[in-house]
N, C-alpha and C positions, 0 to 999 in steps of 0.2 A: 504494500500500500504506500502511496506517495503523498506525504504531507504537502509537498510542493504543488501537486495536482489539486488537492483539496483547497489549498490557499488560492490557486488560480481561479478555481470555480467560484470561490467566495467573492472574488472581485468582479465576476461576470454578471451581466443582467440576465435574469432567468425569465422565461425558459430559454435554454440554450440547446441547440441541436448539434449533435456530434456525429460525424461520418467516418472519421479516421478509425480503423480497427484498433489501434493501440490506445487511443483515447477512450473508445467504447469499453475496452477491457479494463482500463483504469477506473472508469466510472462504475462499472459493474462490481469491481472489487470494493470500492468505497460504499456502494449500495449494500453489498453483502455484509459489510462491517457495521451497517446501520448509521453511516455518517452522512448520507445524502438520500434524497428522494429522487428517483429517476425512473424513466420508462424505456423499454426497448421496443422498437417497432419492427415487426417481422415483415420483410419485403415480399412481394410476390416472387414467383420463381425467377431466379436470375438477377433479382434486384439487390441493392446494397443494404446492409443492415444499418439502421439509424438508432441512435439513443438520444433521449432528451433529459437533460438535467433540469430539475424543477426547483430544488432548494436544499440547503443544508439542514440536517436534523439538529435538535438540541445537543446531541452527542458530538456532532460535527463541529458545532460552534464551541463546545467545551474543549475539544481537542485542539482547536486553533488557539483558544485562550491559553491553554497549558503550554503549547509550543512557544508562545510569545514570552511567557513567564520563565520558561526553562529552555533556552536555545540549545540546540545540539552541540555537544563537545566534539572536538577533533579526535580522531583515533589516537589513543595513547595519552590523551590529556586527562590528568587526574581531577577528580571532583574536589571541590573545596570542602574542607572538613565541615560536617554538619549539614551539607547541602544535598547529600545523596538520598537521605531518608527524611521524610517529613517530621517524624517524631522518633524518639529514642526507642519506644516500645516496638516499632516495626523493624529496627535495625537488627541484623543477625548478631548474636552474642558469640564472642570468642570463648572457646573452652580452655580452661587451665589444664596444662599437661603435667 
């Protein structure tokens, strides 16, 4: 799933019709994850498949909000202490040896 594709959809005026097979696939992945409302239109024999993006779901909006609050780190970049987990109770405990 591409957060960048979700971000791009959020900036578009809906409804938006997609005809590129890769874009349609990305839209269907986001729909399966419950992040967008979208329709697929089955063409008549020999026609091209078309998808229509209608809107982001509340979960889609939440994911975008979270991605703005916690931008992705580069590979190998360490998390700042205390920033990896929201609260101490959710952090894994080290076992004494």
